[in-house]
PDB file with one MODEL, atoms N, CA, C and O in Angstrom:
MODEL        1
ATOM      1  N   MET A   1     -38.517  29.271  33.495  1.00  0.00           N
ATOM      2  CA  MET A   1     -37.783  29.066  32.280  1.00  0.00           C
ATOM      3  C   MET A   1     -36.310  28.861  32.584  1.00  0.00           C
ATOM      4  O   MET A   1     -35.794  29.392  33.568  1.00  0.00           O
ATOM      5  N   SER A   2     -35.651  28.112  31.765  1.00  0.00           N
ATOM      6  CA  SER A   2     -34.243  27.818  31.973  1.00  0.00           C
ATOM      7  C   SER A   2     -33.381  28.922  31.376  1.00  0.00           C
ATOM      8  O   SER A   2     -33.722  29.506  30.348  1.00  0.00           O
ATOM      9  N   ASP A   3     -32.260  29.199  32.036  1.00  0.00           N
ATOM     10  CA  ASP A   3     -31.322  30.211  31.547  1.00  0.00           C
ATOM     11  C   ASP A   3     -30.164  29.571  30.791  1.00  0.00           C
ATOM     12  O   ASP A   3     -29.120  30.202  30.623  1.00  0.00           O
ATOM     13  N   THR A   4     -30.322  28.351  30.340  1.00  0.00           N
ATOM     14  CA  THR A   4     -29.265  27.652  29.634  1.00  0.00           C
ATOM     15  C   THR A   4     -29.075  28.272  28.254  1.00  0.00           C
ATOM     16  O   THR A   4     -30.039  28.510  27.525  1.00  0.00           O
ATOM     17  N   VAL A   5     -27.815  28.529  27.909  1.00  0.00           N
ATOM     18  CA  VAL A   5     -27.475  29.116  26.615  1.00  0.00           C
ATOM     19  C   VAL A   5     -26.644  28.099  25.843  1.00  0.00           C
ATOM     20  O   VAL A   5     -25.668  27.560  26.365  1.00  0.00           O
ATOM     21  N   PHE A   6     -27.032  27.843  24.613  1.00  0.00           N
ATOM     22  CA  PHE A   6     -26.302  26.914  23.775  1.00  0.00           C
ATOM     23  C   PHE A   6     -25.514  27.694  22.743  1.00  0.00           C
ATOM     24  O   PHE A   6     -26.062  28.539  22.035  1.00  0.00           O
ATOM     25  N   ASP A   7     -24.224  27.408  22.662  1.00  0.00           N
ATOM     26  CA  ASP A   7     -23.369  28.064  21.680  1.00  0.00           C
ATOM     27  C   ASP A   7     -23.328  27.186  20.435  1.00  0.00           C
ATOM     28  O   ASP A   7     -22.647  26.160  20.424  1.00  0.00           O
ATOM     29  N   THR A   8     -24.044  27.575  19.396  1.00  0.00           N
ATOM     30  CA  THR A   8     -24.108  26.776  18.174  1.00  0.00           C
ATOM     31  C   THR A   8     -22.970  27.087  17.216  1.00  0.00           C
ATOM     32  O   THR A   8     -22.859  26.435  16.178  1.00  0.00           O
ATOM     33  N   SER A   9     -22.124  28.059  17.525  1.00  0.00           N
ATOM     34  CA  SER A   9     -21.030  28.416  16.631  1.00  0.00           C
ATOM     35  C   SER A   9     -19.845  27.470  16.767  1.00  0.00           C
ATOM     36  O   SER A   9     -18.980  27.446  15.892  1.00  0.00           O
ATOM     37  N   VAL A  10     -19.786  26.698  17.832  1.00  0.00           N
ATOM     38  CA  VAL A  10     -18.675  25.783  18.056  1.00  0.00           C
ATOM     39  C   VAL A  10     -19.174  24.358  17.900  1.00  0.00           C
ATOM     40  O   VAL A  10     -20.089  23.924  18.600  1.00  0.00           O
ATOM     41  N   ARG A  11     -18.556  23.633  16.965  1.00  0.00           N
ATOM     42  CA  ARG A  11     -18.936  22.236  16.746  1.00  0.00           C
ATOM     43  C   ARG A  11     -17.818  21.346  17.260  1.00  0.00           C
ATOM     44  O   ARG A  11     -16.642  21.597  16.999  1.00  0.00           O
ATOM     45  N   THR A  12     -18.183  20.334  17.970  1.00  0.00           N
ATOM     46  CA  THR A  12     -17.186  19.411  18.489  1.00  0.00           C
ATOM     47  C   THR A  12     -16.951  18.244  17.548  1.00  0.00           C
ATOM     48  O   THR A  12     -15.877  17.642  17.577  1.00  0.00           O
ATOM     49  N   GLU A  13     -17.926  17.909  16.716  1.00  0.00           N
ATOM     50  CA  GLU A  13     -17.798  16.800  15.784  1.00  0.00           C
ATOM     51  C   GLU A  13     -17.974  17.302  14.361  1.00  0.00           C
ATOM     52  O   GLU A  13     -18.704  18.259  14.103  1.00  0.00           O
ATOM     53  N   LYS A  14     -17.289  16.632  13.447  1.00  0.00           N
ATOM     54  CA  LYS A  14     -17.437  16.944  12.037  1.00  0.00           C
ATOM     55  C   LYS A  14     -18.776  16.399  11.552  1.00  0.00           C
ATOM     56  O   LYS A  14     -19.156  15.294  11.942  1.00  0.00           O
ATOM     57  N   PRO A  15     -19.499  17.133  10.721  1.00  0.00           N
ATOM     58  CA  PRO A  15     -20.778  16.607  10.231  1.00  0.00           C
ATOM     59  C   PRO A  15     -20.557  15.358   9.386  1.00  0.00           C
ATOM     60  O   PRO A  15     -19.522  15.214   8.736  1.00  0.00           O
ATOM     61  N   SER A  16     -21.519  14.472   9.399  1.00  0.00           N
ATOM     62  CA  SER A  16     -21.413  13.237   8.628  1.00  0.00           C
ATOM     63  C   SER A  16     -21.627  13.523   7.145  1.00  0.00           C
ATOM     64  O   SER A  16     -21.627  14.679   6.720  1.00  0.00           O
ATOM     65  N   HIS A  17     -21.807  12.480   6.377  1.00  0.00           N
ATOM     66  CA  HIS A  17     -21.961  12.601   4.924  1.00  0.00           C
ATOM     67  C   HIS A  17     -23.227  13.350   4.528  1.00  0.00           C
ATOM     68  O   HIS A  17     -23.325  13.825   3.397  1.00  0.00           O
ATOM     69  N   LYS A  18     -24.169  13.464   5.405  1.00  0.00           N
ATOM     70  CA  LYS A  18     -25.456  14.080   5.076  1.00  0.00           C
ATOM     71  C   LYS A  18     -25.266  15.463   4.450  1.00  0.00           C
ATOM     72  O   LYS A  18     -24.699  16.358   5.077  1.00  0.00           O
ATOM     73  N   GLY A  19     -25.732  15.634   3.232  1.00  0.00           N
ATOM     74  CA  GLY A  19     -25.650  16.909   2.552  1.00  0.00           C
ATOM     75  C   GLY A  19     -24.357  17.131   1.790  1.00  0.00           C
ATOM     76  O   GLY A  19     -24.244  18.115   1.059  1.00  0.00           O
ATOM     77  N   ASN A  20     -23.376  16.248   1.938  1.00  0.00           N
ATOM     78  CA  ASN A  20     -22.102  16.410   1.252  1.00  0.00           C
ATOM     79  C   ASN A  20     -22.178  15.722  -0.104  1.00  0.00           C
ATOM     80  O   ASN A  20     -21.967  14.514  -0.206  1.00  0.00           O
ATOM     81  N   LYS A  21     -22.477  16.483  -1.135  1.00  0.00           N
ATOM     82  CA  LYS A  21     -22.686  15.906  -2.456  1.00  0.00           C
ATOM     83  C   LYS A  21     -21.429  15.929  -3.324  1.00  0.00           C
ATOM     84  O   LYS A  21     -21.483  15.525  -4.486  1.00  0.00           O
ATOM     85  N   ALA A  22     -20.324  16.383  -2.796  1.00  0.00           N
ATOM     86  CA  ALA A  22     -19.100  16.495  -3.579  1.00  0.00           C
ATOM     87  C   ALA A  22     -18.521  15.136  -3.956  1.00  0.00           C
ATOM     88  O   ALA A  22     -17.811  15.033  -4.956  1.00  0.00           O
ATOM     89  N   HIS A  23     -18.804  14.102  -3.186  1.00  0.00           N
ATOM     90  CA  HIS A  23     -18.187  12.806  -3.423  1.00  0.00           C
ATOM     91  C   HIS A  23     -19.129  11.792  -4.064  1.00  0.00           C
ATOM     92  O   HIS A  23     -18.828  10.599  -4.070  1.00  0.00           O
ATOM     93  N   LEU A  24     -20.243  12.233  -4.595  1.00  0.00           N
ATOM     94  CA  LEU A  24     -21.170  11.323  -5.256  1.00  0.00           C
ATOM     95  C   LEU A  24     -20.649  10.989  -6.650  1.00  0.00           C
ATOM     96  O   LEU A  24     -20.020  11.836  -7.285  1.00  0.00           O
ATOM     97  N   PRO A  25     -20.896   9.771  -7.142  1.00  0.00           N
ATOM     98  CA  PRO A  25     -20.447   9.426  -8.490  1.00  0.00           C
ATOM     99  C   PRO A  25     -21.227  10.199  -9.551  1.00  0.00           C
ATOM    100  O   PRO A  25     -22.362  10.617  -9.325  1.00  0.00           O
ATOM    101  N   SER A  26     -20.605  10.377 -10.697  1.00  0.00           N
ATOM    102  CA  SER A  26     -21.280  11.039 -11.812  1.00  0.00           C
ATOM    103  C   SER A  26     -20.840  10.377 -13.112  1.00  0.00           C
ATOM    104  O   SER A  26     -19.831   9.674 -13.165  1.00  0.00           O
ATOM    105  N   LYS A  27     -21.625  10.622 -14.161  1.00  0.00           N
ATOM    106  CA  LYS A  27     -21.283  10.123 -15.485  1.00  0.00           C
ATOM    107  C   LYS A  27     -21.971  11.004 -16.513  1.00  0.00           C
ATOM    108  O   LYS A  27     -22.957  11.666 -16.189  1.00  0.00           O
ATOM    109  N   PRO A  28     -21.470  11.030 -17.756  1.00  0.00           N
ATOM    110  CA  PRO A  28     -22.055  11.917 -18.771  1.00  0.00           C
ATOM    111  C   PRO A  28     -23.327  11.339 -19.384  1.00  0.00           C
ATOM    112  O   PRO A  28     -23.491  10.123 -19.483  1.00  0.00           O
ATOM    113  N   CYS A  29     -24.215  12.229 -19.789  1.00  0.00           N
ATOM    114  CA  CYS A  29     -25.433  11.850 -20.502  1.00  0.00           C
ATOM    115  C   CYS A  29     -25.036  11.313 -21.879  1.00  0.00           C
ATOM    116  O   CYS A  29     -24.131  11.856 -22.513  1.00  0.00           O
ATOM    117  N   ALA A  30     -25.697  10.260 -22.344  1.00  0.00           N
ATOM    118  CA  ALA A  30     -25.379   9.642 -23.631  1.00  0.00           C
ATOM    119  C   ALA A  30     -25.729  10.533 -24.813  1.00  0.00           C
ATOM    120  O   ALA A  30     -25.194  10.330 -25.903  1.00  0.00           O
ATOM    121  N   VAL A  31     -26.611  11.516 -24.636  1.00  0.00           N
ATOM    122  CA  VAL A  31     -27.044  12.374 -25.736  1.00  0.00           C
ATOM    123  C   VAL A  31     -26.311  13.711 -25.729  1.00  0.00           C
ATOM    124  O   VAL A  31     -25.674  14.081 -26.715  1.00  0.00           O
ATOM    125  N   CYS A  32     -26.402  14.429 -24.618  1.00  0.00           N
ATOM    126  CA  CYS A  32     -25.856  15.792 -24.579  1.00  0.00           C
ATOM    127  C   CYS A  32     -24.489  15.888 -23.908  1.00  0.00           C
ATOM    128  O   CYS A  32     -23.814  16.910 -24.035  1.00  0.00           O
ATOM    129  N   GLY A  33     -24.072  14.849 -23.203  1.00  0.00           N
ATOM    130  CA  GLY A  33     -22.771  14.859 -22.556  1.00  0.00           C
ATOM    131  C   GLY A  33     -22.721  15.603 -21.231  1.00  0.00           C
ATOM    132  O   GLY A  33     -21.664  15.697 -20.608  1.00  0.00           O
ATOM    133  N   ARG A  34     -23.847  16.127 -20.803  1.00  0.00           N
ATOM    134  CA  ARG A  34     -23.925  16.853 -19.530  1.00  0.00           C
ATOM    135  C   ARG A  34     -23.675  15.882 -18.373  1.00  0.00           C
ATOM    136  O   ARG A  34     -24.213  14.775 -18.384  1.00  0.00           O
ATOM    137  N   PRO A  35     -22.876  16.266 -17.382  1.00  0.00           N
ATOM    138  CA  PRO A  35     -22.627  15.344 -16.265  1.00  0.00           C
ATOM    139  C   PRO A  35     -23.876  15.127 -15.413  1.00  0.00           C
ATOM    140  O   PRO A  35     -24.591  16.075 -15.088  1.00  0.00           O
ATOM    141  N   MET A  36     -24.128  13.867 -15.058  1.00  0.00           N
ATOM    142  CA  MET A  36     -25.261  13.513 -14.199  1.00  0.00           C
ATOM    143  C   MET A  36     -24.701  13.041 -12.874  1.00  0.00           C
ATOM    144  O   MET A  36     -23.837  12.165 -12.841  1.00  0.00           O
ATOM    145  N   SER A  37     -25.180  13.608 -11.790  1.00  0.00           N
ATOM    146  CA  SER A  37     -24.772  13.173 -10.461  1.00  0.00           C
ATOM    147  C   SER A  37     -25.721  12.095  -9.967  1.00  0.00           C
ATOM    148  O   SER A  37     -26.903  12.081 -10.309  1.00  0.00           O
ATOM    149  N   TRP A  38     -25.189  11.205  -9.166  1.00  0.00           N
ATOM    150  CA  TRP A  38     -25.975  10.117  -8.591  1.00  0.00           C
ATOM    151  C   TRP A  38     -27.122  10.668  -7.782  1.00  0.00           C
ATOM    152  O   TRP A  38     -26.962  11.641  -7.045  1.00  0.00           O
ATOM    153  N   ARG A  39     -28.283  10.046  -7.917  1.00  0.00           N
ATOM    154  CA  ARG A  39     -29.472  10.419  -7.139  1.00  0.00           C
ATOM    155  C   ARG A  39     -29.989   9.186  -6.418  1.00  0.00           C
ATOM    156  O   ARG A  39     -29.819   8.061  -6.887  1.00  0.00           O
ATOM    157  N   ARG A  40     -30.619   9.407  -5.283  1.00  0.00           N
ATOM    158  CA  ARG A  40     -31.161   8.281  -4.516  1.00  0.00           C
ATOM    159  C   ARG A  40     -32.182   7.498  -5.352  1.00  0.00           C
ATOM    160  O   ARG A  40     -32.270   6.276  -5.234  1.00  0.00           O
ATOM    161  N   ALA A  41     -32.945   8.189  -6.187  1.00  0.00           N
ATOM    162  CA  ALA A  41     -33.947   7.516  -7.020  1.00  0.00           C
ATOM    163  C   ALA A  41     -33.294   6.548  -8.008  1.00  0.00           C
ATOM    164  O   ALA A  41     -33.932   5.593  -8.450  1.00  0.00           O
ATOM    165  N   TRP A  42     -32.025   6.789  -8.356  1.00  0.00           N
ATOM    166  CA  TRP A  42     -31.309   5.936  -9.294  1.00  0.00           C
ATOM    167  C   TRP A  42     -30.457   4.888  -8.584  1.00  0.00           C
ATOM    168  O   TRP A  42     -29.686   4.193  -9.246  1.00  0.00           O
ATOM    169  N   ALA A  43     -30.564   4.753  -7.297  1.00  0.00           N
ATOM    170  CA  ALA A  43     -29.686   3.869  -6.525  1.00  0.00           C
ATOM    171  C   ALA A  43     -29.747   2.422  -7.012  1.00  0.00           C
ATOM    172  O   ALA A  43     -28.715   1.755  -7.092  1.00  0.00           O
ATOM    173  N   LYS A  44     -30.935   1.932  -7.337  1.00  0.00           N
ATOM    174  CA  LYS A  44     -31.080   0.529  -7.727  1.00  0.00           C
ATOM    175  C   LYS A  44     -30.662   0.263  -9.165  1.00  0.00           C
ATOM    176  O   LYS A  44     -30.334  -0.874  -9.506  1.00  0.00           O
ATOM    177  N   ASN A  45     -30.665   1.285 -10.017  1.00  0.00           N
ATOM    178  CA  ASN A  45     -30.337   1.059 -11.425  1.00  0.00           C
ATOM    179  C   ASN A  45     -29.339   2.080 -11.982  1.00  0.00           C
ATOM    180  O   ASN A  45     -29.431   2.449 -13.153  1.00  0.00           O
ATOM    181  N   TRP A  46     -28.403   2.533 -11.173  1.00  0.00           N
ATOM    182  CA  TRP A  46     -27.429   3.548 -11.597  1.00  0.00           C
ATOM    183  C   TRP A  46     -26.644   3.081 -12.818  1.00  0.00           C
ATOM    184  O   TRP A  46     -26.307   3.898 -13.675  1.00  0.00           O
ATOM    185  N   ASP A  47     -26.345   1.785 -12.918  1.00  0.00           N
ATOM    186  CA  ASP A  47     -25.580   1.279 -14.056  1.00  0.00           C
ATOM    187  C   ASP A  47     -26.358   1.380 -15.369  1.00  0.00           C
ATOM    188  O   ASP A  47     -25.752   1.479 -16.436  1.00  0.00           O
ATOM    189  N   GLU A  48     -27.688   1.356 -15.307  1.00  0.00           N
ATOM    190  CA  GLU A  48     -28.509   1.435 -16.513  1.00  0.00           C
ATOM    191  C   GLU A  48     -28.901   2.861 -16.892  1.00  0.00           C
ATOM    192  O   GLU A  48     -29.387   3.084 -18.001  1.00  0.00           O
ATOM    193  N   VAL A  49     -28.704   3.820 -16.009  1.00  0.00           N
ATOM    194  CA  VAL A  49     -29.082   5.209 -16.288  1.00  0.00           C
ATOM    195  C   VAL A  49     -28.171   5.750 -17.389  1.00  0.00           C
ATOM    196  O   VAL A  49     -26.947   5.697 -17.270  1.00  0.00           O
ATOM    197  N   GLN A  50     -28.775   6.273 -18.463  1.00  0.00           N
ATOM    198  CA  GLN A  50     -28.005   6.780 -19.596  1.00  0.00           C
ATOM    199  C   GLN A  50     -28.289   8.242 -19.909  1.00  0.00           C
ATOM    200  O   GLN A  50     -27.434   8.935 -20.460  1.00  0.00           O
ATOM    201  N   TYR A  51     -29.480   8.717 -19.564  1.00  0.00           N
ATOM    202  CA  TYR A  51     -29.907  10.043 -19.994  1.00  0.00           C
ATOM    203  C   TYR A  51     -30.152  10.956 -18.806  1.00  0.00           C
ATOM    204  O   TYR A  51     -30.608  10.507 -17.755  1.00  0.00           O
ATOM    205  N   CYS A  52     -29.852  12.233 -18.973  1.00  0.00           N
ATOM    206  CA  CYS A  52     -30.004  13.194 -17.877  1.00  0.00           C
ATOM    207  C   CYS A  52     -31.439  13.666 -17.717  1.00  0.00           C
ATOM    208  O   CYS A  52     -31.806  14.182 -16.661  1.00  0.00           O
ATOM    209  N   SER A  53     -32.257  13.498 -18.750  1.00  0.00           N
ATOM    210  CA  SER A  53     -33.633  13.999 -18.684  1.00  0.00           C
ATOM    211  C   SER A  53     -34.527  13.219 -19.644  1.00  0.00           C
ATOM    212  O   SER A  53     -34.046  12.465 -20.490  1.00  0.00           O
ATOM    213  N   ASP A  54     -35.817  13.413 -19.498  1.00  0.00           N
ATOM    214  CA  ASP A  54     -36.767  12.803 -20.433  1.00  0.00           C
ATOM    215  C   ASP A  54     -36.568  13.362 -21.834  1.00  0.00           C
ATOM    216  O   ASP A  54     -36.745  12.645 -22.819  1.00  0.00           O
ATOM    217  N   ALA A  55     -36.203  14.629 -21.931  1.00  0.00           N
ATOM    218  CA  ALA A  55     -35.982  15.252 -23.242  1.00  0.00           C
ATOM    219  C   ALA A  55     -34.834  14.558 -23.979  1.00  0.00           C
ATOM    220  O   ALA A  55     -34.945  14.291 -25.176  1.00  0.00           O
ATOM    221  N   CYS A  56     -33.742  14.267 -23.286  1.00  0.00           N
ATOM    222  CA  CYS A  56     -32.622  13.569 -23.919  1.00  0.00           C
ATOM    223  C   CYS A  56     -33.011  12.142 -24.296  1.00  0.00           C
ATOM    224  O   CYS A  56     -32.586  11.637 -25.335  1.00  0.00           O
ATOM    225  N   ARG A  57     -33.804  11.498 -23.468  1.00  0.00           N
ATOM    226  CA  ARG A  57     -34.260  10.141 -23.779  1.00  0.00           C
ATOM    227  C   ARG A  57     -35.110  10.149 -25.045  1.00  0.00           C
ATOM    228  O   ARG A  57     -34.981   9.248 -25.874  1.00  0.00           O
ATOM    229  N   ARG A  58     -35.977  11.148 -25.209  1.00  0.00           N
ATOM    230  CA  ARG A  58     -36.805  11.254 -26.417  1.00  0.00           C
ATOM    231  C   ARG A  58     -35.953  11.576 -27.640  1.00  0.00           C
ATOM    232  O   ARG A  58     -36.201  11.044 -28.722  1.00  0.00           O
ATOM    233  N   LYS A  59     -34.959  12.435 -27.484  1.00  0.00           N
ATOM    234  CA  LYS A  59     -34.073  12.761 -28.611  1.00  0.00           C
ATOM    235  C   LYS A  59     -33.341  11.520 -29.092  1.00  0.00           C
ATOM    236  O   LYS A  59     -33.219  11.297 -30.297  1.00  0.00           O
ATOM    237  N   ARG A  60     -32.856  10.714 -28.160  1.00  0.00           N
ATOM    238  CA  ARG A  60     -32.137   9.499 -28.515  1.00  0.00           C
ATOM    239  C   ARG A  60     -33.059   8.524 -29.241  1.00  0.00           C
ATOM    240  O   ARG A  60     -32.650   7.894 -30.217  1.00  0.00           O
ATOM    241  N   ALA A  61     -34.294   8.395 -28.775  1.00  0.00           N
ATOM    242  CA  ALA A  61     -35.256   7.492 -29.404  1.00  0.00           C
ATOM    243  C   ALA A  61     -35.606   7.971 -30.813  1.00  0.00           C
ATOM    244  O   ALA A  61     -35.845   7.150 -31.698  1.00  0.00           O
ATOM    245  N   ALA A  62     -35.638   9.268 -31.029  1.00  0.00           N
ATOM    246  CA  ALA A  62     -35.966   9.823 -32.342  1.00  0.00           C
ATOM    247  C   ALA A  62     -34.843   9.571 -33.349  1.00  0.00           C
ATOM    248  O   ALA A  62     -35.103   9.444 -34.545  1.00  0.00           O
ATOM    249  N   HIS A  63     -33.598   9.497 -32.873  1.00  0.00           N
ATOM    250  CA  HIS A  63     -32.456   9.276 -33.763  1.00  0.00           C
ATOM    251  C   HIS A  63     -32.258   7.809 -34.108  1.00  0.00           C
ATOM    252  O   HIS A  63     -31.610   7.496 -35.107  1.00  0.00           O
ATOM    253  N   ASP A  64     -32.801   6.907 -33.304  1.00  0.00           N
ATOM    254  CA  ASP A  64     -32.605   5.469 -33.549  1.00  0.00           C
ATOM    255  C   ASP A  64     -33.572   4.923 -34.558  1.00  0.00           C
ATOM    256  O   ASP A  64     -33.533   3.732 -34.869  1.00  0.00           O
TER     257      ASP A  64
ENDMDL
END
């Protein structure tokens, strides 16, 4: 067996964007006003996303 010891407490490079959600775009829900953060599932249609949940989408449809 090897006696090599790795010190994981010292990082030489800054971590990349992976996991850093602070800089993702957001916008308010059209019904409740709750802020929605960008999700990978919405990447192709982020401009068309209006509602934070199915419940808000149903509420909006009921009012129209």
